[in-house]
All heavy atoms as TSV, in Angstrom:
chain	resi	resn	atom	element	x	y	z
A	1	ILE	N	N	88.411	24.567	170.582
A	1	ILE	CA	C	87.936	23.221	170.862
A	1	ILE	C	C	89.092	22.424	171.438
A	1	ILE	O	O	90.203	22.529	170.909
A	1	ILE	CB	C	87.391	22.548	169.562
A	1	ILE	CG1	C	86.250	23.364	168.989
A	1	ILE	CG2	C	86.951	21.124	169.887
A	1	ILE	CD1	C	85.771	22.856	167.668
A	2	SER	N	N	88.837	21.647	172.468
A	2	SER	CA	C	89.933	20.906	173.106
A	2	SER	C	C	90.533	19.876	172.163
A	2	SER	O	O	89.948	19.517	171.116
A	2	SER	CB	C	89.472	20.236	174.375
A	2	SER	OG	O	88.650	19.136	174.071
A	3	GLN	N	N	91.719	19.397	172.541
A	3	GLN	CA	C	92.430	18.412	171.733
A	3	GLN	C	C	92.051	16.982	172.106
A	3	GLN	O	O	92.686	16.050	171.678
A	3	GLN	CB	C	93.932	18.630	171.835
A	3	GLN	CG	C	94.346	19.990	171.303
A	3	GLN	CD	C	95.761	20.336	171.707
A	3	GLN	OE1	O	96.318	19.844	172.678
A	3	GLN	NE2	N	96.364	21.242	170.949
A	4	SER	N	N	91.018	16.837	172.896
A	4	SER	CA	C	90.589	15.505	173.385
A	4	SER	C	C	89.650	14.841	172.382
A	4	SER	O	O	89.284	15.417	171.351
A	4	SER	CB	C	89.852	15.657	174.715
A	4	SER	OG	O	88.609	16.354	174.484
A	5	SER	N	N	89.241	13.605	172.710
A	5	SER	CA	C	88.256	12.919	171.862
A	5	SER	C	C	86.888	13.668	171.896
A	5	SER	O	O	86.169	13.652	170.943
A	5	SER	CB	C	88.103	11.468	172.271
A	5	SER	OG	O	87.704	11.380	173.629
A	6	ASP	N	N	86.592	14.306	173.025
A	6	ASP	CA	C	85.375	15.137	173.096
A	6	ASP	C	C	85.489	16.260	172.096
A	6	ASP	O	O	84.505	16.642	171.419
A	6	ASP	CB	C	85.164	15.762	174.496
A	6	ASP	CG	C	84.801	14.756	175.531
A	6	ASP	OD1	O	84.452	13.604	175.176
A	6	ASP	OD2	O	84.882	15.106	176.705
A	7	GLY	N	N	86.674	16.830	171.983
A	7	GLY	CA	C	86.883	17.919	170.985
A	7	GLY	C	C	86.770	17.407	169.559
A	7	GLY	O	O	86.298	18.146	168.701
A	8	ASP	N	N	87.161	16.166	169.299
A	8	ASP	CA	C	86.965	15.589	167.960
A	8	ASP	C	C	85.496	15.565	167.614
A	8	ASP	O	O	85.094	15.907	166.527
A	8	ASP	CB	C	87.517	14.183	167.894
A	8	ASP	CG	C	89.044	14.078	168.024
A	8	ASP	OD1	O	89.694	15.120	167.791
A	8	ASP	OD2	O	89.540	12.999	168.371
A	9	PHE	N	N	84.665	15.164	168.590
A	9	PHE	CA	C	83.218	15.072	168.370
A	9	PHE	C	C	82.630	16.488	168.120
A	9	PHE	O	O	81.847	16.697	167.203
A	9	PHE	CB	C	82.546	14.448	169.607
A	9	PHE	CG	C	81.074	14.318	169.471
A	9	PHE	CD1	C	80.515	13.445	168.545
A	9	PHE	CD2	C	80.235	15.092	170.276
A	9	PHE	CE1	C	79.140	13.302	168.462
A	9	PHE	CE2	C	78.847	14.960	170.183
A	9	PHE	CZ	C	78.289	14.089	169.252
A	10	ILE	N	N	83.082	17.464	168.913
A	10	ILE	CA	C	82.601	18.861	168.731
A	10	ILE	C	C	83.055	19.399	167.388
A	10	ILE	O	O	82.310	20.120	166.715
A	10	ILE	CB	C	83.069	19.726	169.889
A	10	ILE	CG1	C	82.374	19.309	171.160
A	10	ILE	CG2	C	82.863	21.192	169.600
A	10	ILE	CD1	C	82.882	19.938	172.425
A	11	THR	N	N	84.250	19.031	166.949
A	11	THR	CA	C	84.704	19.477	165.614
A	11	THR	C	C	83.796	18.944	164.537
A	11	THR	O	O	83.470	19.679	163.590
A	11	THR	CB	C	86.184	18.999	165.390
A	11	THR	OG1	O	86.995	19.580	166.383
A	11	THR	CG2	C	86.688	19.426	164.016
A	12	LEU	N	N	83.388	17.712	164.628
A	12	LEU	CA	C	82.442	17.132	163.645
A	12	LEU	C	C	81.130	17.924	163.612
A	12	LEU	O	O	80.617	18.219	162.513
A	12	LEU	CB	C	82.166	15.666	163.943
A	12	LEU	CG	C	83.282	14.671	163.637
A	12	LEU	CD1	C	82.935	13.271	164.165
A	12	LEU	CD2	C	83.574	14.615	162.169
A	13	ILE	N	N	80.644	18.259	164.761
A	13	ILE	CA	C	79.377	19.032	164.826
A	13	ILE	C	C	79.576	20.404	164.216
A	13	ILE	O	O	78.758	20.906	163.435
A	13	ILE	CB	C	78.906	19.128	166.263
A	13	ILE	CG1	C	78.449	17.755	166.771
A	13	ILE	CG2	C	77.748	20.130	166.399
A	13	ILE	CD1	C	78.181	17.670	168.251
A	14	ALA	N	N	80.703	21.077	164.569
A	14	ALA	CA	C	80.981	22.406	164.046
A	14	ALA	C	C	81.119	22.362	162.508
A	14	ALA	O	O	80.683	23.263	161.828
A	14	ALA	CB	C	82.257	22.960	164.670
A	15	ARG	N	N	81.736	21.319	161.979
A	15	ARG	CA	C	81.804	21.174	160.504
A	15	ARG	C	C	80.415	21.119	159.899
A	15	ARG	O	O	80.123	21.746	158.884
A	15	ARG	CB	C	82.566	19.910	160.132
A	15	ARG	CG	C	84.020	20.065	160.042
A	15	ARG	CD	C	84.660	18.858	159.356
A	15	ARG	NE	N	85.987	18.647	159.880
A	15	ARG	CZ	C	87.015	19.390	159.509
A	15	ARG	NH1	N	86.866	20.365	158.680
A	15	ARG	NH2	N	88.206	19.180	160.036
A	16	GLY	N	N	79.540	20.372	160.563
A	16	GLY	CA	C	78.167	20.269	160.085
A	16	GLY	C	C	77.458	21.625	160.119
A	16	GLY	O	O	76.502	21.821	159.362
A	17	LEU	N	N	77.871	22.507	161.023
A	17	LEU	CA	C	77.261	23.844	161.076
A	17	LEU	C	C	77.892	24.822	160.126
A	17	LEU	O	O	77.513	25.997	160.091
A	17	LEU	CB	C	77.388	24.393	162.512
A	17	LEU	CG	C	76.594	23.625	163.604
A	17	LEU	CD1	C	76.936	24.131	165.000
A	17	LEU	CD2	C	75.097	23.803	163.339
A	18	GLY	N	N	78.889	24.362	159.362
A	18	GLY	CA	C	79.494	25.193	158.371
A	18	GLY	C	C	80.854	25.812	158.699
A	18	GLY	O	O	81.445	26.507	157.882
A	19	PHE	N	N	81.361	25.544	159.877
A	19	PHE	CA	C	82.682	26.041	160.268
A	19	PHE	C	C	83.746	25.186	159.553
A	19	PHE	O	O	83.596	23.979	159.440
A	19	PHE	CB	C	82.880	26.023	161.780
A	19	PHE	CG	C	82.066	27.068	162.469
A	19	PHE	CD1	C	80.780	26.749	162.911
A	19	PHE	CD2	C	82.585	28.325	162.695
A	19	PHE	CE1	C	79.983	27.746	163.554
A	19	PHE	CE2	C	81.815	29.288	163.310
A	19	PHE	CZ	C	80.524	28.978	163.750
A	20	ARG	N	N	84.818	25.818	159.113
A	20	ARG	CA	C	85.834	25.104	158.339
A	20	ARG	C	C	87.237	25.165	158.922
A	20	ARG	O	O	88.092	24.441	158.566
A	20	ARG	CB	C	85.877	25.645	156.874
A	20	ARG	CG	C	84.575	25.409	156.158
A	20	ARG	CD	C	84.403	23.940	155.819
A	20	ARG	NE	N	83.064	23.678	155.301
A	20	ARG	CZ	C	82.142	22.960	155.922
A	20	ARG	NH1	N	82.362	22.416	157.095
A	20	ARG	NH2	N	80.972	22.761	155.400
A	21	HIS	N	N	87.508	26.151	159.754
A	21	HIS	CA	C	88.851	26.327	160.291
A	21	HIS	C	C	88.766	26.177	161.839
A	21	HIS	O	O	87.882	26.777	162.453
A	21	HIS	CB	C	89.394	27.721	159.955
A	21	HIS	CG	C	89.446	27.943	158.468
A	21	HIS	ND1	N	90.413	27.404	157.671
A	21	HIS	CD2	C	88.598	28.639	157.664
A	21	HIS	CE1	C	90.181	27.761	156.426
A	21	HIS	NE2	N	89.092	28.527	156.396
A	22	PHE	N	N	89.659	25.388	162.365
A	22	PHE	CA	C	89.606	25.095	163.807
A	22	PHE	C	C	90.934	25.372	164.481
A	22	PHE	O	O	91.986	25.103	163.940
A	22	PHE	CB	C	89.234	23.633	164.019
A	22	PHE	CG	C	87.905	23.278	163.362
A	22	PHE	CD1	C	87.897	22.744	162.071
A	22	PHE	CD2	C	86.725	23.535	164.008
A	22	PHE	CE1	C	86.708	22.474	161.472
A	22	PHE	CE2	C	85.507	23.248	163.409
A	22	PHE	CZ	C	85.485	22.734	162.138
A	23	ILE	N	N	90.833	25.930	165.662
A	23	ILE	CA	C	92.004	26.142	166.548
A	23	ILE	C	C	91.708	25.350	167.764
A	23	ILE	O	O	90.730	25.587	168.461
A	23	ILE	CB	C	92.195	27.643	166.848
A	23	ILE	CG1	C	92.440	28.387	165.554
A	23	ILE	CG2	C	93.338	27.802	167.863
A	23	ILE	CD1	C	92.413	29.926	165.729
A	24	ARG	N	N	92.577	24.369	168.056
A	24	ARG	CA	C	92.305	23.460	169.183
A	24	ARG	C	C	93.321	23.610	170.247
A	24	ARG	O	O	94.527	23.675	170.014
A	24	ARG	CB	C	92.252	22.023	168.669
A	24	ARG	CG	C	91.072	21.875	167.696
A	24	ARG	CD	C	90.828	20.506	167.247
A	24	ARG	NE	N	90.515	19.624	168.371
A	24	ARG	CZ	C	90.181	18.382	168.188
A	24	ARG	NH1	N	90.112	17.858	166.966
A	24	ARG	NH2	N	89.898	17.594	169.233
A	25	GLY	N	N	92.848	23.710	171.472
A	25	GLY	CA	C	93.709	23.795	172.644
A	25	GLY	C	C	92.861	23.705	173.877
A	25	GLY	O	O	91.643	23.817	173.837
A	26	ALA	N	N	93.521	23.451	175.012
A	26	ALA	CA	C	92.792	23.299	176.268
A	26	ALA	C	C	93.593	23.877	177.410
A	26	ALA	O	O	94.786	24.179	177.208
A	26	ALA	CB	C	92.487	21.828	176.490
A	27	HIS	N	N	93.004	24.003	178.526
A	27	HIS	CA	C	93.666	24.554	179.711
A	27	HIS	C	C	94.998	23.917	179.957
A	27	HIS	O	O	95.988	24.645	180.153
A	27	HIS	CB	C	92.748	24.385	180.920
A	27	HIS	CG	C	93.360	24.859	182.174
A	27	HIS	ND1	N	93.522	26.181	182.482
A	27	HIS	CD2	C	93.854	24.169	183.233
A	27	HIS	CE1	C	94.146	26.324	183.644
A	27	HIS	NE2	N	94.347	25.114	184.132
A	28	GLY	N	N	95.094	22.625	179.865
A	28	GLY	CA	C	96.366	21.957	180.136
A	28	GLY	C	C	97.191	21.615	178.925
A	28	GLY	O	O	98.356	21.238	179.032
A	29	ARG	N	N	96.635	21.787	177.714
A	29	ARG	CA	C	97.340	21.402	176.494
A	29	ARG	C	C	97.140	22.414	175.405
A	29	ARG	O	O	96.219	22.368	174.632
A	29	ARG	CB	C	96.823	20.055	175.969
A	29	ARG	CG	C	97.268	18.917	176.850
A	29	ARG	CD	C	96.702	17.585	176.411
A	29	ARG	NE	N	96.473	17.415	174.986
A	29	ARG	CZ	C	95.784	16.417	174.457
A	29	ARG	NH1	N	95.266	15.508	175.243
A	29	ARG	NH2	N	95.616	16.328	173.166
A	30	GLY	N	N	98.030	23.400	175.324
A	30	GLY	CA	C	98.012	24.323	174.206
A	30	GLY	C	C	96.993	25.454	174.280
A	30	GLY	O	O	96.730	26.091	173.288
A	31	GLY	N	N	96.418	25.695	175.443
A	31	GLY	CA	C	95.389	26.699	175.572
A	31	GLY	C	C	95.841	28.094	175.317
A	31	GLY	O	O	95.206	28.895	174.624
A	32	ALA	N	N	97.001	28.462	175.886
A	32	ALA	CA	C	97.544	29.838	175.687
A	32	ALA	C	C	97.844	30.085	174.240
A	32	ALA	O	O	97.486	31.137	173.704
A	32	ALA	CB	C	98.780	30.032	176.581
A	33	VAL	N	N	98.473	29.142	173.595
A	33	VAL	CA	C	98.784	29.263	172.161
A	33	VAL	C	C	97.509	29.365	171.354
A	33	VAL	O	O	97.386	30.189	170.424
A	33	VAL	CB	C	99.684	28.112	171.686
A	33	VAL	CG1	C	99.873	28.131	170.159
A	33	VAL	CG2	C	101.016	28.143	172.403
A	34	ALA	N	N	96.516	28.509	171.668
A	34	ALA	CA	C	95.234	28.548	170.929
A	34	ALA	C	C	94.553	29.890	171.089
A	34	ALA	O	O	94.001	30.435	170.140
A	34	ALA	CB	C	94.356	27.406	171.394
A	35	GLY	N	N	94.605	30.438	172.318
A	35	GLY	CA	C	93.974	31.752	172.525
A	35	GLY	C	C	94.626	32.834	171.739
A	35	GLY	O	O	93.934	33.650	171.124
A	36	LYS	N	N	95.946	32.835	171.671
A	36	LYS	CA	C	96.671	33.825	170.847
A	36	LYS	C	C	96.346	33.648	169.361
A	36	LYS	O	O	96.157	34.617	168.615
A	36	LYS	CB	C	98.174	33.709	171.079
A	36	LYS	CG	C	98.560	34.186	172.466
A	36	LYS	CD	C	100.023	33.993	172.717
A	36	LYS	CE	C	100.373	34.398	174.138
A	36	LYS	NZ	N	101.750	34.117	174.476
A	37	ARG	N	N	96.297	32.389	168.884
A	37	ARG	CA	C	95.987	32.131	167.513
A	37	ARG	C	C	94.557	32.602	167.182
A	37	ARG	O	O	94.299	33.122	166.103
A	37	ARG	CB	C	96.145	30.641	167.159
A	37	ARG	CG	C	97.595	30.225	167.051
A	37	ARG	CD	C	97.748	28.822	166.610
A	37	ARG	NE	N	97.092	28.593	165.316
A	37	ARG	CZ	C	96.610	27.418	164.920
A	37	ARG	NH1	N	96.674	26.371	165.688
A	37	ARG	NH2	N	96.032	27.312	163.738
A	38	LEU	N	N	93.636	32.365	168.110
A	38	LEU	CA	C	92.263	32.791	167.894
A	38	LEU	C	C	92.166	34.297	167.750
A	38	LEU	O	O	91.547	34.781	166.803
A	38	LEU	CB	C	91.383	32.309	169.081
A	38	LEU	CG	C	89.934	32.742	169.070
A	38	LEU	CD1	C	89.221	32.278	167.795
A	38	LEU	CD2	C	89.236	32.251	170.306
A	39	LEU	N	N	92.872	35.023	168.645
A	39	LEU	CA	C	92.809	36.491	168.532
A	39	LEU	C	C	93.473	36.989	167.251
A	39	LEU	O	O	92.948	37.932	166.628
A	39	LEU	CB	C	93.523	37.085	169.761
A	39	LEU	CG	C	92.769	36.880	171.086
A	39	LEU	CD1	C	93.636	37.400	172.248
A	39	LEU	CD2	C	91.435	37.598	171.082
A	40	ALA	N	N	94.555	36.385	166.831
A	40	ALA	CA	C	95.227	36.775	165.599
A	40	ALA	C	C	94.325	36.511	164.414
A	40	ALA	O	O	94.227	37.319	163.477
A	40	ALA	CB	C	96.563	36.035	165.453
A	41	THR	N	N	93.659	35.391	164.419
A	41	THR	CA	C	92.761	35.012	163.303
A	41	THR	C	C	91.588	35.982	163.252
A	41	THR	O	O	91.194	36.429	162.145
A	41	THR	CB	C	92.235	33.580	163.479
A	41	THR	OG1	O	93.339	32.678	163.470
A	41	THR	CG2	C	91.271	33.184	162.366
A	42	LEU	N	N	91.015	36.327	164.374
A	42	LEU	CA	C	89.931	37.293	164.421
A	42	LEU	C	C	90.348	38.660	163.882
A	42	LEU	O	O	89.614	39.292	163.137
A	42	LEU	CB	C	89.371	37.441	165.807
A	42	LEU	CG	C	88.513	36.283	166.303
A	42	LEU	CD1	C	88.252	36.444	167.789
A	42	LEU	CD2	C	87.229	36.213	165.553
A	43	ALA	N	N	91.546	39.057	164.254
A	43	ALA	CA	C	92.037	40.372	163.818
A	43	ALA	C	C	92.230	40.381	162.270
A	43	ALA	O	O	91.961	41.404	161.606
A	43	ALA	CB	C	93.377	40.696	164.472
A	44	LYS	N	N	92.616	39.241	161.736
A	44	LYS	CA	C	92.872	39.150	160.283
A	44	LYS	C	C	91.605	38.982	159.459
A	44	LYS	O	O	91.383	39.649	158.489
A	44	LYS	CB	C	93.774	37.933	159.988
A	44	LYS	CG	C	95.136	38.307	159.492
A	44	LYS	CD	C	95.833	37.123	158.908
A	44	LYS	CE	C	96.547	36.359	160.000
A	44	LYS	NZ	N	97.354	35.257	159.515
A	45	ARG	N	N	90.757	38.062	159.906
A	45	ARG	CA	C	89.623	37.680	159.101
A	45	ARG	C	C	88.299	38.304	159.510
A	45	ARG	O	O	87.425	38.498	158.700
A	45	ARG	CB	C	89.502	36.167	159.095
A	45	ARG	CG	C	90.696	35.478	158.476
A	45	ARG	CD	C	90.479	34.027	158.374
A	45	ARG	NE	N	91.675	33.424	157.796
A	45	ARG	CZ	C	92.013	32.179	157.912
A	45	ARG	NH1	N	91.239	31.369	158.606
A	45	ARG	NH2	N	93.095	31.725	157.381
A	46	GLY	N	N	88.094	38.482	160.790
A	46	GLY	CA	C	86.859	39.094	161.279
A	46	GLY	C	C	85.603	38.276	160.960
A	46	GLY	O	O	84.574	38.857	160.773
A	47	ARG	N	N	85.723	36.963	160.952
A	47	ARG	CA	C	84.555	36.119	160.650
A	47	ARG	C	C	83.931	35.583	161.933
A	47	ARG	O	O	84.518	35.674	162.996
A	47	ARG	CB	C	85.025	34.936	159.790
A	47	ARG	CG	C	85.522	35.378	158.463
A	47	ARG	CD	C	85.826	34.210	157.588
A	47	ARG	NE	N	86.271	34.639	156.266
A	47	ARG	CZ	C	87.039	33.973	155.509
A	47	ARG	NH1	N	87.501	32.781	155.856
A	47	ARG	NH2	N	87.400	34.419	154.320
A	48	PRO	N	N	82.718	35.095	161.828
A	48	PRO	CA	C	82.092	34.507	163.043
A	48	PRO	C	C	82.899	33.397	163.629
A	48	PRO	O	O	83.578	32.645	162.932
A	48	PRO	CB	C	80.752	33.927	162.506
A	48	PRO	CG	C	80.503	34.684	161.221
A	48	PRO	CD	C	81.867	35.005	160.664
A	49	VAL	N	N	82.884	33.300	164.952
A	49	VAL	CA	C	83.675	32.331	165.693
A	49	VAL	C	C	82.749	31.531	166.622
A	49	VAL	O	O	81.851	32.078	167.256
A	49	VAL	CB	C	84.740	33.058	166.512
A	49	VAL	CG1	C	85.480	32.128	167.439
A	49	VAL	CG2	C	85.714	33.763	165.617
A	50	LEU	N	N	83.041	30.241	166.719
A	50	LEU	CA	C	82.381	29.351	167.676
A	50	LEU	C	C	83.432	28.974	168.694
A	50	LEU	O	O	84.496	28.490	168.350
A	50	LEU	CB	C	81.865	28.115	166.963
A	50	LEU	CG	C	81.408	26.950	167.850
A	50	LEU	CD1	C	80.075	27.336	168.480
A	50	LEU	CD2	C	81.264	25.680	167.041
A	51	ILE	N	N	83.144	29.224	169.957
A	51	ILE	CA	C	84.041	28.836	171.057
A	51	ILE	C	C	83.325	27.725	171.819
A	51	ILE	O	O	82.238	27.950	172.380
A	51	ILE	CB	C	84.355	30.018	171.977
A	51	ILE	CG1	C	85.064	31.126	171.196
A	51	ILE	CG2	C	85.203	29.542	173.140
A	51	ILE	CD1	C	85.299	32.391	171.974
A	52	ALA	N	N	83.904	26.540	171.837
A	52	ALA	CA	C	83.300	25.390	172.500
A	52	ALA	C	C	83.972	25.203	173.858
A	52	ALA	O	O	85.159	24.922	173.938
A	52	ALA	CB	C	83.485	24.147	171.643
A	53	ILE	N	N	83.202	25.362	174.878
A	53	ILE	CA	C	83.679	25.150	176.242
A	53	ILE	C	C	83.289	23.736	176.618
A	53	ILE	O	O	82.161	23.470	176.956
A	53	ILE	CB	C	83.017	26.165	177.225
A	53	ILE	CG1	C	83.163	27.605	176.695
A	53	ILE	CG2	C	83.605	26.014	178.602
A	53	ILE	CD1	C	84.589	28.074	176.553
A	54	ASP	N	N	84.242	22.821	176.536
A	54	ASP	CA	C	83.941	21.392	176.679
A	54	ASP	C	C	84.819	20.697	177.702
A	54	ASP	O	O	84.995	19.501	177.679
A	54	ASP	CB	C	84.061	20.679	175.333
A	54	ASP	CG	C	85.458	20.695	174.808
A	54	ASP	OD1	O	86.250	21.576	175.176
A	54	ASP	OD2	O	85.794	19.791	174.013
A	55	GLY	N	N	85.384	21.455	178.613
A	55	GLY	CA	C	86.337	20.839	179.562
A	55	GLY	C	C	85.749	19.833	180.516
A	55	GLY	O	O	84.676	20.044	181.094
A	56	PRO	N	N	86.438	18.696	180.690
A	56	PRO	CA	C	85.957	17.644	181.572
A	56	PRO	C	C	86.244	17.889	183.030
A	56	PRO	O	O	85.738	17.181	183.911
A	56	PRO	CB	C	86.709	16.412	181.052
A	56	PRO	CG	C	87.974	16.985	180.567
A	56	PRO	CD	C	87.629	18.321	179.966
A	57	ARG	N	N	87.108	18.848	183.353
A	57	ARG	CA	C	87.578	18.999	184.750
A	57	ARG	C	C	86.639	19.790	185.622
A	57	ARG	O	O	86.742	19.797	186.838
A	57	ARG	CB	C	88.938	19.680	184.737
A	57	ARG	CG	C	89.977	18.777	184.094
A	57	ARG	CD	C	91.337	19.362	184.231
A	57	ARG	NE	N	92.276	18.509	183.543
A	57	ARG	CZ	C	93.479	18.815	183.240
A	57	ARG	NH1	N	93.926	20.017	183.579
A	57	ARG	NH2	N	94.286	18.006	182.620
A	58	GLY	N	N	85.701	20.536	185.044
A	58	GLY	CA	C	84.740	21.253	185.811
A	58	GLY	C	C	85.324	22.523	186.444
A	58	GLY	O	O	86.426	22.902	186.133
A	59	PRO	N	N	84.579	23.167	187.266
A	59	PRO	CA	C	83.232	22.737	187.667
A	59	PRO	C	C	82.222	22.904	186.556
A	59	PRO	O	O	82.395	23.719	185.659
A	59	PRO	CB	C	82.894	23.634	188.838
A	59	PRO	CG	C	83.732	24.876	188.661
A	59	PRO	CD	C	84.967	24.424	187.928
A	60	CYS	N	N	81.220	22.092	186.600
A	60	CYS	CA	C	80.164	22.073	185.566
A	60	CYS	C	C	79.551	23.450	185.392
A	60	CYS	O	O	79.282	24.144	186.379
A	60	CYS	CB	C	79.125	21.032	185.983
A	60	CYS	SG	S	77.987	20.645	184.677
A	61	TYR	N	N	79.313	23.849	184.164
A	61	TYR	CA	C	78.667	25.103	183.779
A	61	TYR	C	C	79.473	26.339	184.120
A	61	TYR	O	O	78.919	27.409	184.243
A	61	TYR	CB	C	77.250	25.167	184.358
A	61	TYR	CG	C	76.393	23.984	184.045
A	61	TYR	CD1	C	75.949	23.157	185.044
A	61	TYR	CD2	C	76.052	23.694	182.727
A	61	TYR	CE1	C	75.192	22.024	184.757
A	61	TYR	CE2	C	75.285	22.582	182.418
A	61	TYR	CZ	C	74.854	21.747	183.434
A	61	TYR	OH	O	74.111	20.679	183.139
A	62	ARG	N	N	80.761	26.159	184.313
A	62	ARG	CA	C	81.648	27.337	184.621
A	62	ARG	C	C	82.752	27.414	183.576
A	62	ARG	O	O	83.376	26.437	183.266
A	62	ARG	CB	C	82.291	27.158	186.006
A	62	ARG	CG	C	81.322	26.987	187.143
A	62	ARG	CD	C	80.987	28.340	187.735
A	62	ARG	NE	N	79.871	28.186	188.624
A	62	ARG	CZ	C	79.958	28.284	189.916
A	62	ARG	NH1	N	81.100	28.538	190.504
A	62	ARG	NH2	N	78.887	28.152	190.680
A	63	VAL	N	N	82.911	28.629	183.068
A	63	VAL	CA	C	83.938	28.853	182.035
A	63	VAL	C	C	85.168	29.349	182.742
A	63	VAL	O	O	85.140	30.221	183.632
A	63	VAL	CB	C	83.429	29.907	181.018
A	63	VAL	CG1	C	84.471	30.210	179.994
A	63	VAL	CG2	C	82.148	29.404	180.378
A	64	LYS	N	N	86.371	28.860	182.311
A	64	LYS	CA	C	87.617	29.268	182.898
A	64	LYS	C	C	87.917	30.727	182.561
A	64	LYS	O	O	87.521	31.252	181.482
A	64	LYS	CB	C	88.750	28.381	182.354
A	64	LYS	CG	C	88.616	26.922	182.753
A	64	LYS	CD	C	89.290	26.628	184.024
A	64	LYS	CE	C	89.489	25.263	184.391
A	64	LYS	NZ	N	88.671	24.204	184.445
A	65	PRO	N	N	88.572	31.479	183.461
A	65	PRO	CA	C	88.809	32.893	183.242
A	65	PRO	C	C	89.576	33.224	181.952
A	65	PRO	O	O	89.297	34.255	181.336
A	65	PRO	CB	C	89.664	33.309	184.469
A	65	PRO	CG	C	89.407	32.306	185.468
A	65	PRO	CD	C	89.092	31.019	184.747
A	66	GLY	N	N	90.479	32.369	181.513
A	66	GLY	CA	C	91.243	32.653	180.285
A	66	GLY	C	C	90.330	32.748	179.062
A	66	GLY	O	O	90.505	33.616	178.215
A	67	MET	N	N	89.367	31.854	178.989
A	67	MET	CA	C	88.422	31.907	177.843
A	67	MET	C	C	87.540	33.133	177.906
A	67	MET	O	O	87.211	33.723	176.884
A	67	MET	CB	C	87.576	30.602	177.841
A	67	MET	CG	C	86.878	30.369	176.537
A	67	MET	SD	S	88.018	29.870	175.198
A	67	MET	CE	C	88.395	31.360	174.417
A	68	VAL	N	N	87.185	33.547	179.094
A	68	VAL	CA	C	86.381	34.780	179.233
A	68	VAL	C	C	87.217	35.970	178.712
A	68	VAL	O	O	86.707	36.825	178.013
A	68	VAL	CB	C	85.920	34.985	180.714
A	68	VAL	CG1	C	85.260	36.366	180.886
A	68	VAL	CG2	C	85.031	33.871	181.133
A	69	ARG	N	N	88.533	35.992	179.089
A	69	ARG	CA	C	89.395	37.081	178.600
A	69	ARG	C	C	89.476	37.090	177.075
A	69	ARG	O	O	89.404	38.152	176.450
A	69	ARG	CB	C	90.779	36.968	179.201
A	69	ARG	CG	C	90.858	37.604	180.522
A	69	ARG	CD	C	92.270	37.590	181.080
A	69	ARG	NE	N	92.199	36.636	182.178
A	69	ARG	CZ	C	93.030	35.617	182.392
A	69	ARG	NH1	N	94.070	35.452	181.630
A	69	ARG	NH2	N	92.882	34.802	183.401
A	70	VAL	N	N	89.652	35.944	176.479
A	70	VAL	CA	C	89.699	35.857	174.994
A	70	VAL	C	C	88.405	36.339	174.411
A	70	VAL	O	O	88.418	37.118	173.411
A	70	VAL	CB	C	90.014	34.393	174.532
A	70	VAL	CG1	C	89.798	34.208	173.046
A	70	VAL	CG2	C	91.439	34.003	174.915
A	71	ALA	N	N	87.251	35.907	174.925
A	71	ALA	CA	C	85.973	36.341	174.387
A	71	ALA	C	C	85.797	37.855	174.536
A	71	ALA	O	O	85.271	38.527	173.646
A	71	ALA	CB	C	84.844	35.613	175.119
A	72	ALA	N	N	86.235	38.446	175.655
A	72	ALA	CA	C	86.120	39.882	175.849
A	72	ALA	C	C	86.980	40.677	174.872
A	72	ALA	O	O	86.555	41.726	174.418
A	72	ALA	CB	C	86.510	40.206	177.312
A	73	LEU	N	N	88.141	40.140	174.556
A	73	LEU	CA	C	89.034	40.843	173.604
A	73	LEU	C	C	88.467	40.793	172.231
A	73	LEU	O	O	88.618	41.687	171.435
A	73	LEU	CB	C	90.447	40.229	173.651
A	73	LEU	CG	C	91.209	40.508	174.966
A	73	LEU	CD1	C	92.456	39.656	174.981
A	73	LEU	CD2	C	91.527	41.954	175.112
C-alpha cells in the first residue's frame, strides 16, 4: 500500500477486512524496499496477502512491472 493519504484510506479498509500487518511503499517512495520486505514476509509466514495498486500517476488500470514481478515471485 502506498505511503500517501490514499494509502492511509486503503489501510483502514484492509484492517476492516481482517488484515493486520502492512508493508507500505510506492514506485517513487520505498517501493523496492517494500517489495523485498513483502517477499521476505511471504517466505516466512506464508499467509494471504492483499496487494493494493493505488498509484495516482497512471496510466489508469495498468499495474507497474515491478509489482507484477513481486506477484509472480
